[in-house]
N, C-alpha and C positions, 0 to 999 in steps of 0.2 A: 403945974400944968393941968393936972386933972381938975382942980377946983375951978380953973378958968373955964375948961369944957363943960363941966357941970353948970356953971353959972350961964354960959351961953345958951346951953340947951334948955335951961330952966326958964330962961327969959323968952326964948323963941316959942316954947310949948304955952307959956302964959299968954302970949299974944293971941287974941281972938280971930284975927286975920289969918295966922298961921294954923290955929285950929280948925278953922273953916276949910282952909286949903287942903289939910289932912283928910277931914271928913270927905270932902268932895272927891279926892283921889280915891279913898278907900270904896266909896259908893261906885265910882267908875270902874274900879278894878273888879268889884263884885258883878257889875253889869256886864262886863267883858267877859268873865269866866262863864256866867249862866248863859249868854249868848252862845258861846263856844260850846258849852255843854249840850245845849238843845240842838245846836246844828249838827254835831257829831252823832247824837242820838238819832236824829231824823236821817241823816245819810246812812247809818247803819240799818234803819227800819227800811230804807228804799233798797238797800242792797239785799236785805234778807228776802224782801218782795220779789227782786230781780232773781235772786238764786232759786227761789221756788218755781218762778215762770220758767227758768232754764232746765229745771229738773223735769217739769211737764213736758216742754218741747224736745227735751232729749228722750223722753219715753216715747212721745208720738212719733218723733222723726228717727228714732234708733241712733240717737247720738251718744257717744261714749266719751268719758272724761273730758279732755280738754276740749273738745268739740263744742262743749256746753258754755264755754266761755264767750263765745260770740253772742248767742242770744242773751246771756247774762249782761254782759256789757251794754248790749243794744238797748235792753229793758230798763236798766239803770239809767243810762244817758237820756233816754225817753222821759223817765219819770223825773229825774232831776231837773230837766228843762221845764216840764209842766208844774213843778213846784216852784222853782227860783227863777225861771224866765232867762236862763242863760246855760252856757256850757258848763259842765262840771270841771273844776279845777283838778290839776294833777294830784293835789291833796285829797280832794274828795275822791277820786278814782281809786287811789291808794287804800284809802279807808274802805271803800267798797269791797276792793279785792281781799283786804284783810278779813272782812266780816265774812266773805264768802269761803275763804280758806278755813276759817274757824267753823262754819257750817259743815263743810265738807269733813273736816277732822272729827266733828261731833258725830256724823253719821258713821264713819269708819270705826269710832270708838264704842259705838252704840249708845250714844247720849241723846 
């Protein structure tokens, strides 16, 4: 049974059409992963910018702790709309909140 599977796999891999399909799939996968990485990186950058904005607003308006969340999310959504031309998805908002939480933890840990 093993030799039959080896023969089938060898025959398929030797076929140039199959090789081309594999190459196209690998390139497409790399493209999707690259696009996802840059999207995540950009959303986190927007979130950090929104966090810094919320910190300044908090200082100016004497906002404490969770009260800074509203200006953070407002700024994040505003910038996301400007950059992507649409509302941020729940996934984008979750990523932004996660980035904000890391920034807050970094401040409290002295990083």
